[in-house]
N, C-alpha and C positions, 0 to 999 in steps of 0.2 A: 627951612634949610635941612637937606639931608646930608649926613656925614657918612662918607664911606671910609672905613678904617682899614688901612693896609693898601699900599700902592702896588698894583700888579695888573697883569692883563685882565683879570676878572674884574677888578674895581673900575679900571678905565673903560671897559666896554659897557658895564651896567650903568656907570655914572653918565656916559654919553647917552644912553637910552633915557635916563631920567631928565637929562638937559632938554631933550627933544620934547618930553612931556611937560616942560615948563618949570622944572624945579631948580632951585638954587643949590649948588653942590660944593662941598668941601671934601677934598681927599686928604686924609690925615695919616701921617706915618712919622716915624722918627726922622730927625733932621738929616741924618746921613743919607737916607733913602730918598727924601725929597730933593736934596741937593743933587744927587746923582741923576735923578730923572730930569730936573731942570737943565742940567749940563749935558743931557743927551748921552749919558753913559749907560743907559738901560737898553737891553735888547728886547724892546717891546714894540711890535708893529701890528697894525690891523687895518684892513682896507676901510677907508671912510672915517677913521677915528680922528685924524688930525683935522679933517675938514669940519667935523661937528664941534671939536674943541675951539676952533677959531671962530666959528659962527656964533657960538654961545659963550664966548670968552668972559663976558661981563658977569655971567652967573657961575663961573667955575674958578676955584681957587685951590691952592695946595698949602698945607700948613703942617708944622710939627708941634703946634700948640694944642695939647689935649684938653685944655680948659674949654675949647669950643664945643666939646660934648655936652656941656651945660646948656648950650643954646640949640641943640639939635631938635628938630622935629621928629626925625627918625634916624636910626643908626644901623648901618649895614656893615658887618664884618665881612670884608671881601678880599682877603689876601690869599692868592693861590698857595696851597699847601705844598711845601717841597717834599721830595722823596730822596732816599739814599740810593746807593747803587744796587740795592736789592729790591727797589721799588716799594719800600716800606715808608710809612708816614714819618716825616720830620716835623714835629709839632712845636719845637722850641720857640720859634719866632711867633707863631700863631698864639701860643700860650702867653707870650710876653705882651702881645697886643690885648688879649683877653683880660689880663691882670690890670692893664691900664684902663680898659673900658669899665671894669667892675668898680674902680674907684669913683666913678661918676654915676653909680646906680641911681636910676630915677624911673618914673612911670612914663617912659616913652618906648616905643617899639624898638627892640633890638633884634635884628634879622641876621642870622648866621648863614652866610652864602658859601663859605669856603668848604673844601673837601675835608670831612672829619670822619673818624671812626664811629661805629654805632655806640650810642650812650654819651657822646661828647656834649651835645647841646644841653642835655638835661643838667649836667654838672656845672654849667656856667652860671655864676652867681648874679642872677637878675630876677626880677619879678616874673614868675611863670606866666602870668596872663599877658605879659608884654614881650615875651621871648619866643622866637620862631626859628625854625630851620627851613631854608629855601634851597631848592635844587636848581643848580645851574647846568645848562646843557649846551654850552658854547662849543663852537668848532672853529679852530684856528683858520683864519682866512675868510670865514663867514660869520664871525662872532657878533658884529654889530647888527646885522640883519636879524639874527636869532635873538639878541637881546632886545631889540626894538619890537619885533613881531614874534613873540613866543607862541608855540602851539598851545601850551597850557602852562599854568603855574601850579607848582606843588609846594604846599606849605605845611611844615610840621608844627604841632602844638603840644602842650603838656597833657591834654586829654580831649577827647572828642567833643565835650560840652563846652570847651572854651571858645568864646566868640572872638573873631579877628578884630583887633583894635580898629576903630572906625577910620582914623587917619590913614593907617596902613591899607585898609581895605579900599578906601577911596582912591588911593594912589595906584594900587594894583588893578583897579577896575579900568584905569586909563589904557591898559594894554589889551582890553577887549578880547579876552580869551577865557576858557574855563579855569576855575580855581579848585584844585583838589586839596582837601584838608585831611590830615591824618596825624598819628603820633609822631613825636620827634624821631623815635627809633625807626618807625616805618619809612619816614622821609629820608633818614640817612641811609637806610638799607636799599631804598628805592633807587638812590643815586647809583649805588654799586650794581644793582640789578640791570639798570640801563646799560652800563658799560659791559656787563657780562653778556647781554644780548648782542650788543655791537660786536664784541670779541668773537662770539660764536659765528656771526655773519662773516667777518673777515676770515676767520679760520676755515669755515666751510667753503667760502669762495676759493681760497687757495687750494684746498683739498680737491675740489671739483676740477679746477684748473690743472692740477697735477695729473689727474686721471686723463684729461683731454690730451696733455702733452705726451703721456705714456702711450696713448693709442693714436697719436698723430692726427688729432681732431682739433677743430677750431672752437675755442671756448667762447669767443665773441659772438658767434652765431647762436649758440645756446643761450648766452646772456640776454640777448635781445628778446628772445621769446619768454624767458623767465620774468623779465620786467613787465611784461604785459599781463601777468597773473596778478589779479587785484590783491591776493594774499601776500604777495612779495613786493611789487611796486617799483616804480622808477627810482626811488630814492634809497633802495637797499644797497648795502655795500657789496657790489657784485663786480668790482674791478680788482683783479688779482694784484698782489703786491708782495712785499718782502716781510710779511708778518706784522705784528702790532708794534707801534712806536708812539713816542710822544710823552710817555710816563703816566698819563691819566688813567688809561684803561688798565695798564700793567699794575698800577697801585691798587686799583680796586680788585683785580683778579688775585693779587697777593693777599689782600686783606680778607677776601671771601674764602680763600683756600684755607685759612686758619680757623674759620667758623663753619666749614662745610659739614654736611650731614654725616659723611662717612669718608674716612681717609682713602679708602679703597676706590671710591667713586668721586674723585676730585676734579671735576670739570675745569675749574679755573687753572690748575696746574697743567691739565692736558692742552689747553689753548696756548699757554706760555711755551710748552715744549714744542708744539707744532710751529709756533712763531719762530723759535730758535732754528728749527729745521729749515724753514723757508730762507732765513737769513744766511744760513751756512751753505745752502744750495748754490749760491752765487760763487762763493769761494771754491766749492767743489768743481763747478763749471770752469772756473779760471784755471785751476790746477790740471784739469783734464785737457784743456786746449793749449796750454802753454807751460813750458818749464821755466819757473821763476829763477832769476839769478840776481845777485847783489847789484849788478850794473843795469838790470832791466828797469826802465822808467815806466812805472804804472801810475796812471792819472785817475783820480777820483774827481768826477765832475758833479759837484752838488753835495754839500754836507747836510743840508736841512732834511728833516724827515718828510716834509711836504712843502710844495712850492710856495704856497701863500702864507707862510709863516717863517719867522726867523729862528724858531726853536731847533736846537739839534738834540734835545733830550731823547735818549734811547734811539737816536738815529742809526739805521743800519750802517751808514757810512762810517760812523765812529768804530763800529765792530771791525769793519774791514781795514780801517786805518790802523788799529792796534795789531792786526795780524800782518798786514803788508809791510809796515815800516821795519819788521824784522826780517823780511824775505827779500826785499828789493829796494830800489830807490823810489820813494813815494812822492808824487806831485799831487797837489790839491788846488782846485779852483772852485770857488762859489762866488759868483759875481755880487750877490747881495750881502755877503759876509766879509768881503775883502777888507773893508774899512774897520772891521771888528777883529781882525786876526791877532792883534797884540792882546787884546782883552781875553779872547778865547784861548790864547796861548797855543795857537795852531799856525804853523808856517804855511802860508798860501803863495801861489804863483799866479801871475796875470795870465789871461787867456792866450795871448800871442806866444808866451813862453811854453806853455803846455802844448800848444798846437805844434810847435816846432820840435818838441823834444820827447813826446810820449810814444812809447812802443805799444802800450795797452791802454785802453780807455774803459772805465767803468761809468756808464752814463746813469746818474741818479735822479735827474729831473729834467723837465722839458723847457728849462730857461734857455736852452741853446738851440739855434736854428740848424737846419740841415746843411746850409752853406757853411756855418761855422764848424760843423762836424767834418765836412769835406776837406777843410784846411788842416786837418791832422795828417799831414803828408807822410810822416814816418810810421804812423800807426799800423800795426799788423792785426790787431784784434780789438773789436769793440764788444763789450757785454752790456746788453740793453734789456734789463729785466722788466721794464714797463712797456716794451714795444713802441718806444717813442720813434724809432727809425724804421718802423715796419715798412716793407717793401723798398727801402733804400738799398741800392747795390753800389758798392765801391770796388774799383778795380783791384787794388792790392790789399784790401782790408777785409777780413772776415767779421761778420756781424752775427752775434749769437744772442738769441732771445731765450729766457729761461722761464 
């Protein structure tokens, strides 16, 4: 039996992969959290997750009884680490779970999967030769596939001479990929470096796209040729967007900025500033094309920061919401979040209402068909930052791509 401590997107996805590998799984957390999840009060969604949970339901259980740690073959601490509005670690809940785990200290592998600062793993009170740090590289919307078929596994150990516990090693070998071993601190820092590289790709893509816009050139044409370069590849982040969102990359950038080599050469802060520039560009575009008044109905279509996730953490739409609700009459629709509007404390309108009443539309995801957009009869301006409506022409509506 493997016990995953901490119920979150992280534990649910990796426990699903362990179920596929034939393991019996218990997801352990405090009673309030377990009850909320069972009552479907949690905003956790991932493609394929529910199907796997149903298929292997006999081997999956949820509990708030920490005594089960005594029966565990392996323990994975896998609670997504929260961040505050400055993208800094909020470790209070994780620390609380760690203290619970430490009460059941035993010679079974303890694998810390959640996002932690450098030096955290070494301080956890567990037998060093049974304690590991594991880098997770999940992507919302594609997390199950990445958990089941990882490119590699990165495992932090107390020292390089420590051998991986045989039970843990046998389990990890089921994933049939290379295993990289390093010190705890190297593993913790490695996680941040991965996100730093991804942030640089996102930022450079947006920067290059800005140059194309300024010179009236087509970025998509250049993008296709870049992807054919083997040093860059098809999976590089080459689709322009509105900066960095979601919280995870921002968290690691903030943490790295505090331990950077020189405050004058602070790459992480540079990427965060450029991300803010990209998000503010949409508002500048709106103000350039339209004079906002209190009675102007401005509609944000899509609150989530990406289509295949229910997360709104650091979503650009929230930034626009905060600005627009002071300037005009703000309407919001996100078809996947309508049922959660009370929980999110965000007033939402159904699609038919915003179609009839919107003067301006900010299109933030491609959950909406072109026919649905055409039914915004009153709309005078559509801002489409992701070129979802590229080549669409509307008789009385101006469409602006940024």
